[in-house]
Chimera marker file (.cmm) of the C-alpha trace (Angstrom):
<marker_set name="trace">
<marker id="1" x="90.281" y="47.969" z="138.948" r="1" g="1" b="0" radius="0.5"/>
<marker id="2" x="91.655" y="50.353" z="136.369" r="1" g="1" b="0" radius="0.5"/>
<marker id="3" x="94.300" y="48.998" z="134.004" r="1" g="1" b="0" radius="0.5"/>
<marker id="4" x="93.656" y="51.682" z="131.408" r="1" g="1" b="0" radius="0.5"/>
<marker id="5" x="97.344" y="52.584" z="131.225" r="1" g="1" b="0" radius="0.5"/>
<marker id="6" x="99.966" y="51.213" z="128.905" r="1" g="1" b="0" radius="0.5"/>
<marker id="7" x="100.288" y="47.452" z="128.460" r="1" g="1" b="0" radius="0.5"/>
<marker id="8" x="103.346" y="46.128" z="130.317" r="1" g="1" b="0" radius="0.5"/>
<marker id="9" x="105.222" y="43.819" z="127.979" r="1" g="1" b="0" radius="0.5"/>
<marker id="10" x="107.082" y="40.652" z="128.837" r="1" g="1" b="0" radius="0.5"/>
<marker id="11" x="110.703" y="40.773" z="127.676" r="1" g="1" b="0" radius="0.5"/>
<marker id="12" x="112.736" y="38.255" z="129.698" r="1" g="1" b="0" radius="0.5"/>
<marker id="13" x="113.218" y="34.840" z="128.104" r="1" g="1" b="0" radius="0.5"/>
<marker id="14" x="113.138" y="33.027" z="131.452" r="1" g="1" b="0" radius="0.5"/>
<marker id="15" x="109.609" y="34.360" z="132.102" r="1" g="1" b="0" radius="0.5"/>
<marker id="16" x="108.437" y="33.128" z="128.691" r="1" g="1" b="0" radius="0.5"/>
<marker id="17" x="109.986" y="29.724" z="129.453" r="1" g="1" b="0" radius="0.5"/>
<marker id="18" x="108.339" y="29.587" z="132.895" r="1" g="1" b="0" radius="0.5"/>
<marker id="19" x="104.949" y="30.449" z="131.391" r="1" g="1" b="0" radius="0.5"/>
<marker id="20" x="105.342" y="27.660" z="128.812" r="1" g="1" b="0" radius="0.5"/>
<marker id="21" x="106.547" y="25.156" z="131.394" r="1" g="1" b="0" radius="0.5"/>
<marker id="22" x="104.309" y="25.872" z="134.393" r="1" g="1" b="0" radius="0.5"/>
<marker id="23" x="101.442" y="27.927" z="133.011" r="1" g="1" b="0" radius="0.5"/>
<marker id="24" x="97.983" y="26.801" z="131.983" r="1" g="1" b="0" radius="0.5"/>
<marker id="25" x="97.312" y="26.712" z="128.238" r="1" g="1" b="0" radius="0.5"/>
<marker id="26" x="94.096" y="27.811" z="126.558" r="1" g="1" b="0" radius="0.5"/>
<marker id="27" x="93.857" y="27.603" z="122.789" r="1" g="1" b="0" radius="0.5"/>
<marker id="28" x="91.583" y="28.581" z="119.944" r="1" g="1" b="0" radius="0.5"/>
<marker id="29" x="91.841" y="28.481" z="116.178" r="1" g="1" b="0" radius="0.5"/>
<marker id="30" x="94.050" y="31.555" z="115.793" r="1" g="1" b="0" radius="0.5"/>
<marker id="31" x="95.852" y="31.950" z="119.132" r="1" g="1" b="0" radius="0.5"/>
<marker id="32" x="97.030" y="29.997" z="122.156" r="1" g="1" b="0" radius="0.5"/>
<marker id="33" x="97.356" y="31.690" z="125.539" r="1" g="1" b="0" radius="0.5"/>
<marker id="34" x="99.608" y="30.602" z="128.413" r="1" g="1" b="0" radius="0.5"/>
<marker id="35" x="98.683" y="32.001" z="131.833" r="1" g="1" b="0" radius="0.5"/>
<marker id="36" x="100.799" y="31.937" z="134.980" r="1" g="1" b="0" radius="0.5"/>
<marker id="37" x="100.469" y="33.708" z="138.326" r="1" g="1" b="0" radius="0.5"/>
<marker id="38" x="102.989" y="36.523" z="138.603" r="1" g="1" b="0" radius="0.5"/>
<marker id="39" x="105.048" y="36.718" z="141.768" r="1" g="1" b="0" radius="0.5"/>
<marker id="40" x="104.795" y="40.504" z="141.507" r="1" g="1" b="0" radius="0.5"/>
<marker id="41" x="101.072" y="40.984" z="142.132" r="1" g="1" b="0" radius="0.5"/>
<marker id="42" x="101.132" y="44.644" z="141.076" r="1" g="1" b="0" radius="0.5"/>
<marker id="43" x="101.113" y="44.147" z="137.326" r="1" g="1" b="0" radius="0.5"/>
<marker id="44" x="100.169" y="41.835" z="134.496" r="1" g="1" b="0" radius="0.5"/>
<marker id="45" x="102.895" y="41.157" z="131.949" r="1" g="1" b="0" radius="0.5"/>
<marker id="46" x="101.947" y="40.309" z="128.364" r="1" g="1" b="0" radius="0.5"/>
<marker id="47" x="104.183" y="38.707" z="125.745" r="1" g="1" b="0" radius="0.5"/>
<marker id="48" x="103.337" y="37.946" z="122.113" r="1" g="1" b="0" radius="0.5"/>
<marker id="49" x="105.199" y="35.362" z="120.046" r="1" g="1" b="0" radius="0.5"/>
<marker id="50" x="104.999" y="34.266" z="116.429" r="1" g="1" b="0" radius="0.5"/>
<marker id="51" x="107.186" y="31.385" z="115.290" r="1" g="1" b="0" radius="0.5"/>
<marker id="52" x="109.385" y="31.719" z="112.201" r="1" g="1" b="0" radius="0.5"/>
<marker id="53" x="107.528" y="28.757" z="110.740" r="1" g="1" b="0" radius="0.5"/>
<marker id="54" x="104.450" y="31.002" z="110.411" r="1" g="1" b="0" radius="0.5"/>
<marker id="55" x="105.959" y="32.998" z="107.559" r="1" g="1" b="0" radius="0.5"/>
<marker id="56" x="108.379" y="35.731" z="106.704" r="1" g="1" b="0" radius="0.5"/>
<marker id="57" x="108.856" y="38.891" z="108.768" r="1" g="1" b="0" radius="0.5"/>
<marker id="58" x="106.039" y="40.885" z="107.141" r="1" g="1" b="0" radius="0.5"/>
<marker id="59" x="103.437" y="38.233" z="107.961" r="1" g="1" b="0" radius="0.5"/>
<marker id="60" x="104.785" y="37.656" z="111.471" r="1" g="1" b="0" radius="0.5"/>
<marker id="61" x="104.758" y="41.375" z="112.245" r="1" g="1" b="0" radius="0.5"/>
<marker id="62" x="101.197" y="41.718" z="110.924" r="1" g="1" b="0" radius="0.5"/>
<marker id="63" x="100.088" y="38.867" z="113.184" r="1" g="1" b="0" radius="0.5"/>
<marker id="64" x="101.768" y="40.530" z="116.178" r="1" g="1" b="0" radius="0.5"/>
<marker id="65" x="100.093" y="43.863" z="115.397" r="1" g="1" b="0" radius="0.5"/>
<marker id="66" x="96.671" y="42.222" z="115.176" r="1" g="1" b="0" radius="0.5"/>
<marker id="67" x="97.178" y="40.318" z="118.438" r="1" g="1" b="0" radius="0.5"/>
<marker id="68" x="98.500" y="43.430" z="120.203" r="1" g="1" b="0" radius="0.5"/>
<marker id="69" x="95.512" y="45.491" z="119.087" r="1" g="1" b="0" radius="0.5"/>
<marker id="70" x="93.094" y="42.714" z="120.077" r="1" g="1" b="0" radius="0.5"/>
<marker id="71" x="94.601" y="42.504" z="123.551" r="1" g="1" b="0" radius="0.5"/>
<marker id="72" x="94.610" y="46.297" z="123.939" r="1" g="1" b="0" radius="0.5"/>
<marker id="73" x="90.794" y="46.302" z="123.754" r="1" g="1" b="0" radius="0.5"/>
<marker id="74" x="90.580" y="43.963" z="126.770" r="1" g="1" b="0" radius="0.5"/>
<marker id="75" x="93.520" y="45.317" z="128.778" r="1" g="1" b="0" radius="0.5"/>
<marker id="76" x="91.406" y="47.549" z="131.059" r="1" g="1" b="0" radius="0.5"/>
<marker id="77" x="89.359" y="44.495" z="132.093" r="1" g="1" b="0" radius="0.5"/>
<marker id="78" x="92.194" y="41.991" z="132.678" r="1" g="1" b="0" radius="0.5"/>
<marker id="79" x="92.927" y="41.089" z="136.304" r="1" g="1" b="0" radius="0.5"/>
<marker id="80" x="96.286" y="42.053" z="137.790" r="1" g="1" b="0" radius="0.5"/>
<marker id="81" x="99.015" y="39.673" z="138.852" r="1" g="1" b="0" radius="0.5"/>
<marker id="82" x="99.462" y="37.365" z="135.860" r="1" g="1" b="0" radius="0.5"/>
<marker id="83" x="101.998" y="36.540" z="133.175" r="1" g="1" b="0" radius="0.5"/>
<marker id="84" x="100.205" y="36.105" z="129.838" r="1" g="1" b="0" radius="0.5"/>
<marker id="85" x="101.922" y="34.760" z="126.732" r="1" g="1" b="0" radius="0.5"/>
<marker id="86" x="99.904" y="34.896" z="123.510" r="1" g="1" b="0" radius="0.5"/>
<marker id="87" x="101.151" y="32.621" z="120.726" r="1" g="1" b="0" radius="0.5"/>
<marker id="88" x="99.987" y="33.023" z="117.120" r="1" g="1" b="0" radius="0.5"/>
<marker id="89" x="98.832" y="29.847" z="115.444" r="1" g="1" b="0" radius="0.5"/>
<marker id="90" x="98.930" y="29.337" z="111.661" r="1" g="1" b="0" radius="0.5"/>
<marker id="91" x="95.372" y="30.609" z="110.910" r="1" g="1" b="0" radius="0.5"/>
<marker id="92" x="96.271" y="33.890" z="112.664" r="1" g="1" b="0" radius="0.5"/>
<marker id="93" x="98.538" y="34.833" z="109.762" r="1" g="1" b="0" radius="0.5"/>
<marker id="94" x="95.581" y="35.365" z="107.419" r="1" g="1" b="0" radius="0.5"/>
<marker id="95" x="92.959" y="36.207" z="110.069" r="1" g="1" b="0" radius="0.5"/>
<marker id="96" x="91.225" y="39.551" z="110.386" r="1" g="1" b="0" radius="0.5"/>
<marker id="97" x="91.138" y="41.675" z="113.539" r="1" g="1" b="0" radius="0.5"/>
<marker id="98" x="87.502" y="40.918" z="114.563" r="1" g="1" b="0" radius="0.5"/>
<marker id="99" x="88.143" y="37.160" z="114.362" r="1" g="1" b="0" radius="0.5"/>
<marker id="100" x="91.223" y="37.310" z="116.552" r="1" g="1" b="0" radius="0.5"/>
<marker id="101" x="89.516" y="39.728" z="118.943" r="1" g="1" b="0" radius="0.5"/>
<marker id="102" x="86.512" y="37.468" z="119.487" r="1" g="1" b="0" radius="0.5"/>
<marker id="103" x="88.673" y="34.388" z="120.028" r="1" g="1" b="0" radius="0.5"/>
<marker id="104" x="90.985" y="36.237" z="122.418" r="1" g="1" b="0" radius="0.5"/>
<marker id="105" x="87.987" y="37.466" z="124.408" r="1" g="1" b="0" radius="0.5"/>
<marker id="106" x="86.664" y="33.906" z="124.622" r="1" g="1" b="0" radius="0.5"/>
<marker id="107" x="90.035" y="32.581" z="125.797" r="1" g="1" b="0" radius="0.5"/>
<marker id="108" x="90.556" y="35.330" z="128.386" r="1" g="1" b="0" radius="0.5"/>
<marker id="109" x="87.054" y="34.721" z="129.701" r="1" g="1" b="0" radius="0.5"/>
<marker id="110" x="87.641" y="30.954" z="129.807" r="1" g="1" b="0" radius="0.5"/>
<marker id="111" x="90.900" y="31.537" z="131.717" r="1" g="1" b="0" radius="0.5"/>
<marker id="112" x="88.973" y="33.696" z="134.245" r="1" g="1" b="0" radius="0.5"/>
<marker id="113" x="91.191" y="36.710" z="133.556" r="1" g="1" b="0" radius="0.5"/>
<marker id="114" x="88.447" y="39.223" z="132.746" r="1" g="1" b="0" radius="0.5"/>
<marker id="115" x="86.648" y="41.263" z="135.379" r="1" g="1" b="0" radius="0.5"/>
<marker id="116" x="82.893" y="41.764" z="135.375" r="1" g="1" b="0" radius="0.5"/>
<marker id="117" x="83.187" y="45.492" z="134.680" r="1" g="1" b="0" radius="0.5"/>
<marker id="118" x="83.238" y="45.131" z="130.895" r="1" g="1" b="0" radius="0.5"/>
<marker id="119" x="80.263" y="45.926" z="128.731" r="1" g="1" b="0" radius="0.5"/>
<marker id="120" x="79.077" y="43.116" z="126.483" r="1" g="1" b="0" radius="0.5"/>
<link id1="1" id2="2" r="1" g="1" b="0" radius="0.2"/>
<link id1="2" id2="3" r="1" g="1" b="0" radius="0.2"/>
<link id1="3" id2="4" r="1" g="1" b="0" radius="0.2"/>
<link id1="4" id2="5" r="1" g="1" b="0" radius="0.2"/>
<link id1="5" id2="6" r="1" g="1" b="0" radius="0.2"/>
<link id1="6" id2="7" r="1" g="1" b="0" radius="0.2"/>
<link id1="7" id2="8" r="1" g="1" b="0" radius="0.2"/>
<link id1="8" id2="9" r="1" g="1" b="0" radius="0.2"/>
<link id1="9" id2="10" r="1" g="1" b="0" radius="0.2"/>
<link id1="10" id2="11" r="1" g="1" b="0" radius="0.2"/>
<link id1="11" id2="12" r="1" g="1" b="0" radius="0.2"/>
<link id1="12" id2="13" r="1" g="1" b="0" radius="0.2"/>
<link id1="13" id2="14" r="1" g="1" b="0" radius="0.2"/>
<link id1="14" id2="15" r="1" g="1" b="0" radius="0.2"/>
<link id1="15" id2="16" r="1" g="1" b="0" radius="0.2"/>
<link id1="16" id2="17" r="1" g="1" b="0" radius="0.2"/>
<link id1="17" id2="18" r="1" g="1" b="0" radius="0.2"/>
<link id1="18" id2="19" r="1" g="1" b="0" radius="0.2"/>
<link id1="19" id2="20" r="1" g="1" b="0" radius="0.2"/>
<link id1="20" id2="21" r="1" g="1" b="0" radius="0.2"/>
<link id1="21" id2="22" r="1" g="1" b="0" radius="0.2"/>
<link id1="22" id2="23" r="1" g="1" b="0" radius="0.2"/>
<link id1="23" id2="24" r="1" g="1" b="0" radius="0.2"/>
<link id1="24" id2="25" r="1" g="1" b="0" radius="0.2"/>
<link id1="25" id2="26" r="1" g="1" b="0" radius="0.2"/>
<link id1="26" id2="27" r="1" g="1" b="0" radius="0.2"/>
<link id1="27" id2="28" r="1" g="1" b="0" radius="0.2"/>
<link id1="28" id2="29" r="1" g="1" b="0" radius="0.2"/>
<link id1="29" id2="30" r="1" g="1" b="0" radius="0.2"/>
<link id1="30" id2="31" r="1" g="1" b="0" radius="0.2"/>
<link id1="31" id2="32" r="1" g="1" b="0" radius="0.2"/>
<link id1="32" id2="33" r="1" g="1" b="0" radius="0.2"/>
<link id1="33" id2="34" r="1" g="1" b="0" radius="0.2"/>
<link id1="34" id2="35" r="1" g="1" b="0" radius="0.2"/>
<link id1="35" id2="36" r="1" g="1" b="0" radius="0.2"/>
<link id1="36" id2="37" r="1" g="1" b="0" radius="0.2"/>
<link id1="37" id2="38" r="1" g="1" b="0" radius="0.2"/>
<link id1="38" id2="39" r="1" g="1" b="0" radius="0.2"/>
<link id1="39" id2="40" r="1" g="1" b="0" radius="0.2"/>
<link id1="40" id2="41" r="1" g="1" b="0" radius="0.2"/>
<link id1="41" id2="42" r="1" g="1" b="0" radius="0.2"/>
<link id1="42" id2="43" r="1" g="1" b="0" radius="0.2"/>
<link id1="43" id2="44" r="1" g="1" b="0" radius="0.2"/>
<link id1="44" id2="45" r="1" g="1" b="0" radius="0.2"/>
<link id1="45" id2="46" r="1" g="1" b="0" radius="0.2"/>
<link id1="46" id2="47" r="1" g="1" b="0" radius="0.2"/>
<link id1="47" id2="48" r="1" g="1" b="0" radius="0.2"/>
<link id1="48" id2="49" r="1" g="1" b="0" radius="0.2"/>
<link id1="49" id2="50" r="1" g="1" b="0" radius="0.2"/>
<link id1="50" id2="51" r="1" g="1" b="0" radius="0.2"/>
<link id1="51" id2="52" r="1" g="1" b="0" radius="0.2"/>
<link id1="52" id2="53" r="1" g="1" b="0" radius="0.2"/>
<link id1="53" id2="54" r="1" g="1" b="0" radius="0.2"/>
<link id1="54" id2="55" r="1" g="1" b="0" radius="0.2"/>
<link id1="55" id2="56" r="1" g="1" b="0" radius="0.2"/>
<link id1="56" id2="57" r="1" g="1" b="0" radius="0.2"/>
<link id1="57" id2="58" r="1" g="1" b="0" radius="0.2"/>
<link id1="58" id2="59" r="1" g="1" b="0" radius="0.2"/>
<link id1="59" id2="60" r="1" g="1" b="0" radius="0.2"/>
<link id1="60" id2="61" r="1" g="1" b="0" radius="0.2"/>
<link id1="61" id2="62" r="1" g="1" b="0" radius="0.2"/>
<link id1="62" id2="63" r="1" g="1" b="0" radius="0.2"/>
<link id1="63" id2="64" r="1" g="1" b="0" radius="0.2"/>
<link id1="64" id2="65" r="1" g="1" b="0" radius="0.2"/>
<link id1="65" id2="66" r="1" g="1" b="0" radius="0.2"/>
<link id1="66" id2="67" r="1" g="1" b="0" radius="0.2"/>
<link id1="67" id2="68" r="1" g="1" b="0" radius="0.2"/>
<link id1="68" id2="69" r="1" g="1" b="0" radius="0.2"/>
<link id1="69" id2="70" r="1" g="1" b="0" radius="0.2"/>
<link id1="70" id2="71" r="1" g="1" b="0" radius="0.2"/>
<link id1="71" id2="72" r="1" g="1" b="0" radius="0.2"/>
<link id1="72" id2="73" r="1" g="1" b="0" radius="0.2"/>
<link id1="73" id2="74" r="1" g="1" b="0" radius="0.2"/>
<link id1="74" id2="75" r="1" g="1" b="0" radius="0.2"/>
<link id1="75" id2="76" r="1" g="1" b="0" radius="0.2"/>
<link id1="76" id2="77" r="1" g="1" b="0" radius="0.2"/>
<link id1="77" id2="78" r="1" g="1" b="0" radius="0.2"/>
<link id1="78" id2="79" r="1" g="1" b="0" radius="0.2"/>
<link id1="79" id2="80" r="1" g="1" b="0" radius="0.2"/>
<link id1="80" id2="81" r="1" g="1" b="0" radius="0.2"/>
<link id1="81" id2="82" r="1" g="1" b="0" radius="0.2"/>
<link id1="82" id2="83" r="1" g="1" b="0" radius="0.2"/>
<link id1="83" id2="84" r="1" g="1" b="0" radius="0.2"/>
<link id1="84" id2="85" r="1" g="1" b="0" radius="0.2"/>
<link id1="85" id2="86" r="1" g="1" b="0" radius="0.2"/>
<link id1="86" id2="87" r="1" g="1" b="0" radius="0.2"/>
<link id1="87" id2="88" r="1" g="1" b="0" radius="0.2"/>
<link id1="88" id2="89" r="1" g="1" b="0" radius="0.2"/>
<link id1="89" id2="90" r="1" g="1" b="0" radius="0.2"/>
<link id1="90" id2="91" r="1" g="1" b="0" radius="0.2"/>
<link id1="91" id2="92" r="1" g="1" b="0" radius="0.2"/>
<link id1="92" id2="93" r="1" g="1" b="0" radius="0.2"/>
<link id1="93" id2="94" r="1" g="1" b="0" radius="0.2"/>
<link id1="94" id2="95" r="1" g="1" b="0" radius="0.2"/>
<link id1="95" id2="96" r="1" g="1" b="0" radius="0.2"/>
<link id1="96" id2="97" r="1" g="1" b="0" radius="0.2"/>
<link id1="97" id2="98" r="1" g="1" b="0" radius="0.2"/>
<link id1="98" id2="99" r="1" g="1" b="0" radius="0.2"/>
<link id1="99" id2="100" r="1" g="1" b="0" radius="0.2"/>
<link id1="100" id2="101" r="1" g="1" b="0" radius="0.2"/>
<link id1="101" id2="102" r="1" g="1" b="0" radius="0.2"/>
<link id1="102" id2="103" r="1" g="1" b="0" radius="0.2"/>
<link id1="103" id2="104" r="1" g="1" b="0" radius="0.2"/>
<link id1="104" id2="105" r="1" g="1" b="0" radius="0.2"/>
<link id1="105" id2="106" r="1" g="1" b="0" radius="0.2"/>
<link id1="106" id2="107" r="1" g="1" b="0" radius="0.2"/>
<link id1="107" id2="108" r="1" g="1" b="0" radius="0.2"/>
<link id1="108" id2="109" r="1" g="1" b="0" radius="0.2"/>
<link id1="109" id2="110" r="1" g="1" b="0" radius="0.2"/>
<link id1="110" id2="111" r="1" g="1" b="0" radius="0.2"/>
<link id1="111" id2="112" r="1" g="1" b="0" radius="0.2"/>
<link id1="112" id2="113" r="1" g="1" b="0" radius="0.2"/>
<link id1="113" id2="114" r="1" g="1" b="0" radius="0.2"/>
<link id1="114" id2="115" r="1" g="1" b="0" radius="0.2"/>
<link id1="115" id2="116" r="1" g="1" b="0" radius="0.2"/>
<link id1="116" id2="117" r="1" g="1" b="0" radius="0.2"/>
<link id1="117" id2="118" r="1" g="1" b="0" radius="0.2"/>
<link id1="118" id2="119" r="1" g="1" b="0" radius="0.2"/>
<link id1="119" id2="120" r="1" g="1" b="0" radius="0.2"/>
</marker_set>
């Protein structure tokens, strides 16, 4: 299973809403992840959200960049056919990349989204 290409992003609001409503939620200190089976089994769609209550635009964009980079490290090992929404929690605003990366790995593993082909 080779997902080494570009990350396919989630853009439609109705898919975000469906993931929130019907998806399973896994949370950690810095991020929460909603997972839903995708009707299109060919790809995994990933969306990242940061609420306005988390800070001004500079802080929200920094949080999105850190989450995006953290997910990019695990993208080749994520199973196909899912909608994944990653939501930044308040501690994510001041968190560093290794912290978010380790928590995201733990959540993706707990959600059974990672394949066994990754090196520990």
